[in-house]
N, C-alpha and C positions, 0 to 999 in steps of 0.2 A: 585591622579591628580598631571602631570608632573610640576616639578619645572621651566620648558624650558621658555625661554623668546621668544615669539612668533610675527612675523611680519604677520599681518592679512591684506590682499588685500581686500580692502572692498569697498563697493559701493550698494550691497543686502538687502534684508530684513534676510537673511541667515546670512550675515557679522554681521550684528548688533544684533541679536539675540547672536552667537558666542561670540562675543566679549563682551557681557552681562555677558553670561554665564560664560565665560572662567574667568572674574573678581571677578564673585561669588565665584569662587573656588580659588580664590588667584593667579591664573596664570598671570604673568606679559605679557601684551598684548599690542602690538601699532599696531592702524589700521590706514591703509594709503587709502586717497580718491585722485583719479587721478585731481579732482579739477573740471570736466566739467560742474555739474550742480551744482548752488549756493544753501546754504541754506541743506547742508548736518546735517543728524541726530547728536544731542548729544548722547556721548557714555562715558560710566563709566571709559575709560581708556586713555593713551596716543593716542593723533590722529596727524598724519602729513598730508600734503596737498598740492598736485604737485608730477611732474613725477620725476622719478630717474634718468633720463638722459641715457635710453636705457640698456641692459643687465650690461654694465660694472660698471654702476651708481648702480644699483641694488645688483652687486656683493660686491660693495663697503660699500652701507649700511648695507648689510647683517653683513659683517664682522665689520664695525664700530660700530654699532649698537648690537652687542653680541648676534645676533639672533641666538638661536639653531632648531626653525621649522617656515617653511613658509607655509602659509596657502592661497590659493588663492580663494577667495570667491568674482571674480569681475563677471560681467554679463556673461550670456552665450554666449551673442554678443560681447564680449572684444574679437578682433580678436587676437589683438598683444600681451600684457601684458601676457595671459597664457603661451605664448611660451617664452617669455623673462622671465618670472617664471623659468619656466623649467630649461631652458639653465642656468640662474643667481646659481640655486639651484644646481645644477649639479658641475659646478665651483667652487661654495662656498663650496660644501660639505655640505651642508643643506638640510635634509629631507624637501620635498613639497609634501602638497594636495592640489588636485584640488575638491572644493565643488560644484557641477554641479546638480541643481535641475532637475527632468526628467519633458522632453518636452511634452506638448500637443500633445494629440492624436486623432484624426478625429473619430465620432461616428455616430450612426444611425442619420438619418437626416441632417448631415453636409453637406455643399457643399463647400469643400474644392479644393483648385489648389496650390499643393504644388510646390515650385519651389525652385531654388538653390542658388538663390542671389536679391539684391535688381533689378539689371537691367532685370533679368528674371521677375519679379514682375511686372516691369513699360510696359515689352512687353506681359504680359499676360492682362493687363488692355487693351489693343487695339485689342486684339485676341478675347476676351469675349465681345467687345463694352459695355464696361462700360460705365456711364455716371456721377454718381454720387457717389463719391469715398471718404470713410472714411480713412484718413492716419495715423496708430498710430504705425509709425518707429521710431519716435523720430526727434528731430530737427535737428539732424546732417545730417540726410539723407535724405535729400528731392531733393537733386539735381537728382538723379535719375529718378525723374517723369518731370523733364523738357523736353519740346520739343519732346513727343510724336508723332511718324507718324501718322496721322490721330486722334491725340488726343486734337483736337482744342474744341470740344464738351464737354471735360470733367470737371467736376466741383468738385476741391478737398476741403475738411475739414479734416485740420491737428488738430489734437490732441496733446498737449505736455505739459511737465510739465511748461517748460518756452517759450516764445513767441520767435519764431524762428527770429533772427537780422542776415543779412537780410532775407525777405521770399523770396526764388527763384522761387514760383509758383506764378503767377501774377493771381488775383483775388480770392486766397484762401480765405476761411473763417478759422481761426484759433479760438479752443476753447482750455481754459489752463485748466488743472486739474491733480490732483494727485490721484491717487489710495489709499485705494480699493473701488473697482466700484461696484455697484449693479445691478442687473438684470434688475429691471424698469428703473433706469436712461439711462440704456444705450438703452434699447427699445425705451424710448424717444428722446433720441439722434438721434437714428438712421430714426425714424420716422418725426422729424421735419426737418431733412436735406433732407429726400429722399432718404436715401443711396442705393445703390443697390449692392456695392461692398466694403468690408473692407480690408485694408492691413494690414498685421501685421507681426512682426517678432517670431517665437517660443521659447519665453522666458519660457514660462513653468509656470508662476507666478500666484499665486492665487490671488492674488490683482487685476488682470487684468484679470481674464478669463471671469468673467460675461461676455464678449463683445462677446465670443464666444456662448455663450449660447443663449444671444440676435439676433443674427446675424440666429443662426439653428431656433429659434422661428420666426423671421420674415422673414425666406426664403430670408435672403441675402448672395449672395456668399462671401468665406473668399479666399484671396489671402495668403498663408502661406511661409514664408522664411524660409528655413531650418539656423538652426546655422552652425556656422564655425565648422572644425572638431577641437578639443580639443587636445594638445600633450600628448602622451603615458606617462602613470605614473600612480600613487596611484589616485583613484577617488572615491569620494562618493556620496548622494543626499541627503543626512539630517544632520541637526547640532548635533543630536545626536550621528552618525556615527563620525562626524570630532571630537568631543568632545573624543569619545574612542578613535581617533588616536593622539592626544595631549596625552591623559593618559598614552598613549600606547610609549609615548618618539618621535613618529613618526614612527614606526613600519608601514613599507607598508604591512597591514595585509588585505587589501581590495581592488580590482578594478572594477569599473563598467564598463562595455564594451557597 
């Protein structure tokens, strides 16, 4: 395993597993969290919390920390950080890898409406006449669903890890929960609130995939928001592949298109 010092942009299950396995292999790693969600999981390595101050700040952090490799294992819907990481790594001359789990894909029996973004998801709700909607898009992305044309009859149930403060959707029901979730529990949630439409981002996470199975079994429509386009560069889907990349000292041996 490489003797490099790795800066790991964390916040996902893959990042936590990667940090643990790198530590077990005596690789020096520092995990960085954006700090948007309280109660970040404990890791057996150095941890920093907070932003870098843009590309220039990240370049400085790479130089000042003596980092040899940069692994971006942030959320698939982290829109800015992957691009900042790509630009900073290029400027600093540090090899970079994006760890990006595969997206969910619709199967037989699924009723999915694929949309470009959250604004598109909101429009689709009025287009299909949704009335009882479960939002699992995260507490920072609820504004897109306010003031929908003809949306006065829509009742929202918002599920998030933490209570949205403030809650922009008047009259919405808030359910706080953290995955992993089971299909049985997801079916109960859909039935309890009479959900006819689920809105979610295509994160591809195993821990939250049960809601899609439950939606299929319950005949619930799914409005699926596509991921933002990642920057070009070496990209892998699994922790094992990321470990191999680190072991090769950052050799760009695989790119997932």
